[in-house]
DRENGU-848904 format. One record per residue: x, y, z of N, C-alpha, C in turn; residue in one letter. Coordinates in steps of 0.05 Angstrom, whole numbers, plus 5000, padded with zeros to 4 digits. Example, Ala and Ser with C-alpha at 12.3 -4.5 7.8 and 13.67 -1.06 7.14 Angstrom:
REM DRENGU-848904
526448865156524649105156526449345156A
525749555142527349795143525850015157S
END
This chain:
REM DRENGU-848904
504453105243502552995231500053215228X
500653465243498853655240498553815215X
500053755200499653865172497253675164X
496453405160494953335146492053345170X
492053355189489953405216487453495197X
484953345198483053495184482453415153X
485153315145485253265112484553045109X
484352875090482652675073485252425056X
485352215065486751995055485351795045X
486251715030484851455013486751235012X
486451015026487550755029486250605012X
489350474996486850204996487549974996X
486249734989487049525012486349545037X
484749695049484549795071482649575091X
482149395086480249235098481448995118X
484649015116486148835131489348905124X
490448675145493648765141495148995147X
496649155124497849395131495749635128X
493949515100492049705099489549805123X
489249665134487449675162489349815185X
491449695193493849835208493450105202X
494450165168495250495167492850625171X
490850535165487350715170487550725195X
488250555218487350565241489350875256X
491350765246493851015253492751305243X
492051325219491351485209489151665215X
487351525233484851565238486151655266X
488151585284489051665316489851925310X
491251965288491752205289490652475268X
488052425274485852635267485652625232X
486452445221486952425183483052265180X
482552405165479852185156480652095137X
480151835141480951645106478251485099X
479151485075476651385054477851105051X
477450885067477650635064477150505041X
478650365021477850214994478549915000X
476449764991477549494996475149314976X
476249124962474348934947471948774958X
472748714988471148585005469648705024X
466748805017466048975036466148845071X
466048605068465548535099468148625116X
470648615099472648625120473048985123X
471949155113471549425115469349475130X
467349285135464749285161466449245184X
467849005188469448895206472049165214X
472949245202474549465208472449695227X
470249835207468650005215467249965249X
467249685254466149635271467749695293X
470549575291472349625311473449885316X
473350045300473850345305473150525328X
471150435342470650525369472050535392X
474950265388476650195406479350445402X
478950535377480450685373481950905390X
483350975403484651165414485451465406X
485151595416486051805396488351985416X
490152175408491952315418490752465440X
492052525459490652725474490052965466X
488253105468487653375459486853355426X
486553135418486553185387483852925381X
482953015356480752905346480952695329X
479652475329479952235319478452315286X
480152215266478552245236476552065235X
474552185212472852055206473651755180X
472251525192472251285174470151295147X
471251275123468851295096469451025092X
468450775092468950495082468150555052X
469050475032468150415003468950234988X
466850074980468049834966468149804941X
470649694931472049864910474049634893X
473049594868475449444858476849664841X
480049544844481949804839482749804814X
482049544803482649474774479949514761X
478449634769476249794754477050094756X
477650204725478250434726475850634737X
473250544720471250754723470050754754X
470550514766469750554801472050734817X
474350614808476150854820475851124815X
475851194797474851474785472051604797X
470151414810468051504816468751574848X
469851344854471051474886472951724894X
474251794875475652004879474252224866X
471652194850470152364842468252534866X
468052294877466152264907467652504929X
470652394938472052554953472052844951X
472252864928472853194910470453274919X
467153184903465453384914464253294947X
464953084957463553204979466053245005X
468553094998470853255022471753375013X
472253524988474353724981476953674981X
477053324967479853264955481553144971X
484052974963484652794967487752884983X
488352905008490952955006493652805011X
492452535014494152335024493551995010X
494851934994494251664975496451454987X
494251265005497250995004496650814988X
497650754970497350584949497850324964X
496950104977497049904993495949704976X
493749664967492649404961495449204928X
495749034945497148854920495948524925X
497548394914497548094913500547884914X
500447714917502647484916501847224911X
502447104888501846844877503846664871X
503646434873506146284869505546184836X
507146284821506346284790509246294771X
509846064774512046034749512446134723X
514746214725515446334691514846064672X
516145764685515545594676513145454667X
511345504681509745414680506645494690X
507845764689504645934708502846034680X
500946134690498746164674498246504663X
497846514646498046834637495746914652X
493246764669491446884679492447054704X
494046864723495846974743498347244739X
499847204713501047434710498947654703X
497547644690495147954685495247974708X
494147854730493147894756494948114772X
497847944765498948114781499748394771X
499648374750500548644729498048834736X
495648784736492448894741492749054765X
493348844792493048934813494949104822X
498048954818500449134834501649274813X
500649364792502549614772499949714760X
498249744753496149794736494349944751X
493049874776491349924790493150124805X
495550134812496850364835496450544812X
497150554790498350824766495150944773X
493350734767490450994761490251064784X
490151004808490451134841491951354837X
493751274833496651534832495251754814X
494351714784493651904765491352074785X
489451944790487252084804487252194828X
489252134838490552334868491352594859X
493652514842494452804823493252994811X
490252874804488253034783487653144810X
486152994829484753154860486453384872X
488953284879490653464889491153734877X
491553694848491753894833489454054832X
486953984826484854104823484154244845X
484554214870482954304891486554394912X
487954494896490754594909492354524931X
492554214930493654104954495753994948X
498154084959501154014962500553674978X
499653464962499653194976501853004975X
501052784979503252564992502152404976X
503452264961502951974953505151724965X
503851544972505651314985504851044978X
507250944964506750664956507850444970X
506050284983506850064995508749874975X
511449834972513049704953513149364968X
516049324963516849134970520549134965X
521849034988524248944982525348804955X
522848644949523148454926522048644893X
521848894903521749024885525449204874X
527349134885530249224886532049004877X
530748724885533448544876531348304866X
532948054851531347934839532147674865X
529547524874529147354895530247144881X
531446934895532246644878531046434886X
528246464888526346214892524246234872X
523646024876521745854854519846064858X
518846084830515846234826515046444839X
516846664842516446894852517747104831X
517847104804519247254793517147424786X
514947394776512447594768512047704785X
512647734808512047844836513948014839X
516247974834517948104829518648324814X
517448204783517348374771515248644772X
513448564780510548684791512748974808X
513448874827515249124848517149224837X
518549104816521349264806518949474786X
516949394777515849654758514749844777X
513349754802513750024825515150174826X
517450094832519550244844521250434815X
520750354797521050474772519050674767X
517150644772514350754767514451034786X
514850984816515951144838517551414830X
519451344819520651494817520451614791X
518651494764518351614742516251854753X
514651784768512351954777513152224792X
515752174809516452354823518452544806X
518952444780519952654761518552814745X
515952644731514552754720513153134734X
512853034765511753274777513353444781X
515953394783518153634783518153744757X
517153624737517553764708514853984705X
513253944720510854034719510054204746X
512354254754512854444782511354364806X
510554134813508754104831509853974858X
508554064878509853974905508553774916X
507453554900506253294914509153134913X
508753004940511352794941510552584943X
512252384932512052094923514251944940X
513151704959515551514969513151294970X
516151124970516050834965516750684996X
515150595007515950405029517050175024X
518849955027519349715019520149605040X
517949455056518949195075519148985060X
520648795084521448575080518848365092X
519048185097516547965105515548105122X
512248215121510348255141507847995135X
508047945162505347775171502947925173X
501547865148499147935134497847745119X
495347745115493447575102493747525076X
495547645062496147655036497547375031X
498447235046500147015032497046735036X
495746835045492946655043492346635014X
492546814993492546764971494346634954X
496446594960499446584949500046304939X
497546074949498345804941500645644952X
501045774984503845624992502245425008X
504145195011503444995029504944845044X
504444935081501845095091503145405079X
501345665083501445865082503546005100X
503245905130504645965153507345995145X
508845755128511845755126512246025114X
511046155099512546375091513046635118X
512646615133513446775161514146645180X
513646405182514746245208517946195206X
518846145189521946085189523446315196X
522246545199523746775207522447015221X
523247185230522847425236521147555219X
518647675223516747835207516048105215X
515648315195514748535209511948465214X
510548655229507448755234505948885225X
503248875208502349065193502849285212X
502849405236503249535252505649725247X
508549585244510549605241510949845220X
510049675191509149865167507250095173X
505150105184503550295192504550605204X
507050475225508550695237510350805215X
511450695195513550835175511750995151X
509650915148507751055138507151365150X
507451315176506651575193509151735191X
510751565193514151765190514851855167X
514051815139514451845123512152155110X
510552095129507952325122508952615146X
510452525166511552665184513552905181X
514252855150517053035134516053295138X
516953525139516753755131516153765107X
515354005095514854075060517154025050X
519354075062522454125047523953875042X
522853625055523953355059521853185046X
523653115023521152745013523152485019X
521652345025522252095032521951945014X
524251904988523951764966523451474963X
525251324983525251044991526051015018X
524450755031524550715054524850475055X
526750305070527150055068525949985096X
525249715105524949685124524649375128X
526149235151526149035160526248915194X
525548695198525448665223528848735241X
528548785267531548825281532848555276X
535548535278537548385273537248245248X
535748185227535348075206537848285182X
537248095157538848255134536348265119X
536748415092535548445072536148275050X
537348095052538047815032536547575047X
536047585076534147345094531447385092X
530847705092526947745094527047885069X
528147845044526647875019524647815005X
524347545015521647425001521547115022X
519746955023518946735031521546565026X
521746275046523546135041523545925019X
525845895007524845714985523445434987X
521545344967520145074968521644864948X
519544654960520844434937518944464913X
521144424899519944434868517744204861X
517444004875515843764873513243894883X
512744084905510844164913509444424893X
510144524869509344734860506644674846X
END
């Protein structure tokens, strides 16, 4: 991680779960973190907790910059990246972590929910990646874009009301490869990595309309946010000549099939 010490990372959805764990680990490694979240109180809570973050012996902890931002607002995202360019000298790492999961069936779901999926899980990630590319190119930085994907982005899950989530994550899988291809066509050395975890015990399921939400991870082993954060660090630790295109992460002793998505639910509870 020496190559990133003193550099600047932007982490979306930084206020909780994988985003918070990743922010803490990057700070431990001496990386400055601009944490984006739509909920300012979560960013404030994270910032207040950082005094307990220890650093590696002999290393300097990174600086945390909390920024309240709705990543579905293109202008707001551009303003944040513009501030990082002007105040900090540009972005070296982007961790596209923010995302949602809702139970919304193709049979009786709402257009509002479907648009929410695509706006947050797909379009917002594309805007952030585009702005990261512009910042890295302008500042001559061979940076790294890390997308927190899902193993639900690689196969269709057999459970009711998860297909739009499936589709949004499959789109990210395609767009990661597409972004990597376009970067190669312009001879850019910016890396793009997709990390696809199985079930992770985070607050994301509190918005998913599960009854109760604890059923999502209680029936099988689940990863912790810190597990996924460790994989982000492992991806960033690669030398300039190595690029991890796709990294699938599941709990030890499980299978991709058993940890792809939450357990089936009774259709009468939809």
